[in-house]
N, C-alpha and C positions, 0 to 999 in steps of 0.2 A: 571565410569562416571566423566567427567571433570566438576568441579563446577565453577561457576562464582564468587562466594564469600563464605566465611565462617565466621560466627559470633560466638564468644565464650565469655561467661560471667565468671568472676572469683571474688570471695568474698574477703572482708577485713579480716585480721587476728587480733585477740587480744591474749594477753598472760594472762591467768588466774593466772599463776605463772611464774615469770621469774627469775630463779636463775643464777647468773653470777659468774664464777670463775676467776682465774687469766689469764693473757695473755699467750697463747701458743707460741711455737717456730715459728709458721707460722703467728703470729700477731693477730690471732682471739682469742676470749675468750671462755673458756669452758662454756657450757650452760646446764641447766636442766630446761626445760620449758614445760608448758602445753598450747598448742595452741587451740583456738577455732575459727572456721570460722563463721562470722556473715553476715547478709543480707544487706550489703552495697557492691555495685559491680562496678568494671570497666568492660567495654565491648570493645573487640577488634574485628575489622573487617578486614579480609585480602582478597585481590584480586590479580589475576595474573597481572604482570607488566614486563616491561623491566628494569631490575635492581631493587633496593629496594628504597622505599620512606616511609616517616612517617609523619602523621598529628595527632594533639592532640586537642581534644575539651573536654568540661566537663560541669558539672552542674554549675549554676551561682555562687554557694558558693565555688567552687574549683578554686584555683589560678593556672591555667594551664601554665601560663607564666614561672613558675619555672621548668617545665618539659623540659629536653633537647630534641632536635629533630634531633640529629646527632647519630653517632655510639656509643656514650656513653649511649644512652637510652637502658634499659635492653630488651625492646621488639625487637629492632633492633639486639642486641647481640643474643637474642634467635633465631631469624630467621637465622642469619648467622651461629650460632653454629649447628643448625639442618641441614642446607644445607651442611655444611662441613662434618658433620657426615655421610651423605649419598652420598657425592661426587656430589652434584648437584649445579646449580646456584641459588642464593638467589633472584629469580625474584618475588618480592611480594610488593604490596602497603599495608601498615599497617596503620590503622586508629584507634586511641584509644579515647574512650569516657569515661572520668573519673567521678566516683561517690564516690571514696575513697579519703580522704584528702591527699594532697601532703606533704611529710615530716612530717606526723602526727603520726608516730609510729604504723601504721596499715597495713604496707606492701603493699601499693598500687602499688609500682614498681614491687614487686615480683608477685603480681596478674597479672600485665601486661606481665611479662616474661612467667609465666605459661600459660596464655591465648594464647600468641603468639606461644609458642611451640605446643600446642594442635591444634590451628587454622591452622598453616602451615602444620603440619603433616596430617591434614585432607584435606586441599586444594591440597597438592601435592600427595595425595594418598599413603603415605609412610607406614602407619600401623606399626609404630615403636612400638616394645614391651614395655609394661608399665614399666618394670624394667629399660630399656634403657632410656626411657623418664625421669624417676625419677633421673637417674644418670646425665643426661644432665641438668636437673633442678638444681641439687646440684652444678654443675659447675657455674651456673649463679649467685647463691646466697643462703644464708642459709635458707631463708624463702620460696624459690620457690617450693621445693618439697611439702611442706604442702599446698601451694596454689593449687597444682594439686589434692591433696587428699581431703582436706576440713574436715568437721566434727570436732571432738575433738581428739587431738593426743598428745603424749609425744614427745618432741624433745630433742635430745642429740647431743654430738659432739659439733659443732658450731651452732647446731639447724637444720642441714640438714638431720640427721638420724631420721626418723619419724615413730612412731609406734602408730596405732590407739588405743584410750583409751575407756574403757567401761564407758558409761554415761547413765543416765536416765533423761527423761524429756526435756523440752525446757526452755531456759533462754532468758530474754529480757534485752537488754542493751541500755541505753541512752548514746549517744556520744556527748560530748561537744568538738567541734573543735576550734582550735586556728586560729587567722587571720594570724599569722606568724609561719612557720614551725620551727622545731628544728633538727639540724644536728645530725645524729646518731653517726658519728665519734667523734663529740664534746662531746656528752654525755659520750661515753666510755672513752675519755681522762679525763673528769672530775671524772669519777668513779676511774680511775687509780690514779689520783692525790689525791683523798680523802683517798685511801688506802695506798698511799706512798709505801715505801719499804717492808711493812709487807706482809707476805704470805696470799693470799686470800684463804679461805677454798673452798673445792670442793663443787659445787652447788648441792642442793638437792631439791626434790619436797615434800612438807609437806604431811604426810599421811592423815591429816585432810581434805585437799583439794580433794584428790582422793576419800576418803570415801564420802564426800559430793556429788561429781559428780555421784558416784555409786548409792546413795540414791535419787538423784534428790532434795537435800535439799538446797533451795535457801538461807535461812538464814545462814546455816553453811558455804556455799560456800562464801557468802559475808564476813564472818569473816576470811576465810582462804586465800583470795586473797593476792598476794604478788608480789613485783617487786623490785629486787635489784638495778635496775637503777633509781628508783624513787628519792632517795636522791640526786643523781647527776643531774637529770633533774630539780629538785626543786632548786638546787643551781644556775642553769643557768636561770631558770624562776620561781622565788619565788612567783609570783602572782598566780601560779597554785595551791598552797596550799589552798588559799581561795576558789578557784573553787571547789576543792575536798570537802571542808567543807560544801559549799552550797548544794552540792548533797546529803550529809548525812543528813543535816538539812531538806531537802525536802523528806525525808523517804526512800531514796535508801538503800538497804541492804548491799551494799559495794561500795567502790570507790577506784579507782587507776589510775595512769597514764598508758596509753597504750604503751607498749614497751619502746622505747627511748623517747616517748612523741612528741609533747605536748598535744595530744588529751587526754581527761579525760573520763573514763568509769564509769558508774553507774549501778549496778545490780538491776533489778526490778523483781517483781513477776507478770508475765503476761503482756499482751499488755496494758490493762487499766492502770495499775500502771506505765508503761513506759510513756504513754501519759501524765499522771499526773505529773511525775517528769520532763519530757521534757518541759512541759508548764511552770512549776514553774522556771526552770533554764533559759528559754527564757526571763522571766521577769527580770532577773539580767543583761541581755545584756552583757554576758561575751564572746559570740562568737556564731557561728552557732551551732544549736542543732538538732540532729536527733535521731532516735531510730530504732532498728533492732533486730530480733530474732537470736538465735544461739542454737545449731550448724546447719549449712547448708552445702550442698555438695560443693566440690571444683570446679575447672574450668570445664565447660561443654559446648558443642556445643548447641547453641540456634537458629541457623539460617544458 
């Protein structure tokens, strides 16, 4: 059946732990991370077209003017990569509707790449095997394979090698977004500068964090949250330290910067607690505040 359009939704990513090692020969850093997909979404709609095109819209709190609309956009690269893999023309109109912060450390671009891979695969009737789709996702970016899988998973390599993790229960996260994004390369450069010529230890995932996830222990998980990029992000954006402190003062079980930042995450026990913490943080007028559950599934066709 030829479809007139396909709509795919893909979730935001957070890192419950982000261990960062030294730079590898290929320029990437070795990572040991625990991903979790949470219920903030970008939505990608694809339609048949002559050649490719891209349009970007978003929630009123999202600054979509920062999103490129040319071939540097990961969604366009995803469509071109999939078409080349199958030897077909990339004839597709791509429309992105963003609900994930731009340059916020929550892998909104990776969500768009994963969503476009799945959407184009469905639109073009390619039925690419899951393993091949994950390999293509890894070529697009370190976080894209996880955006396809979702849930909770361990990421190794540069983050692209993803293994589902055993977890119990549901977690609720309050997200404090920043009005201005933070460049991931800039944060990594600051990380390297802070370590100087010293050898950076191989990254590890704390046993306490994995045990907390297996038990569904919110309090223990809050204590085990960790992010090796957080000191570098705080060097670039020191005002985020006070934001983290506000969340803990408002009874969150844990607080950390999401990935390379600048979004801040606050772990809560259930939806009611998340509503309470989100409302309190909104009163500080630090930036847009939202809340969402995790883990949630990865990219999926919704229309």
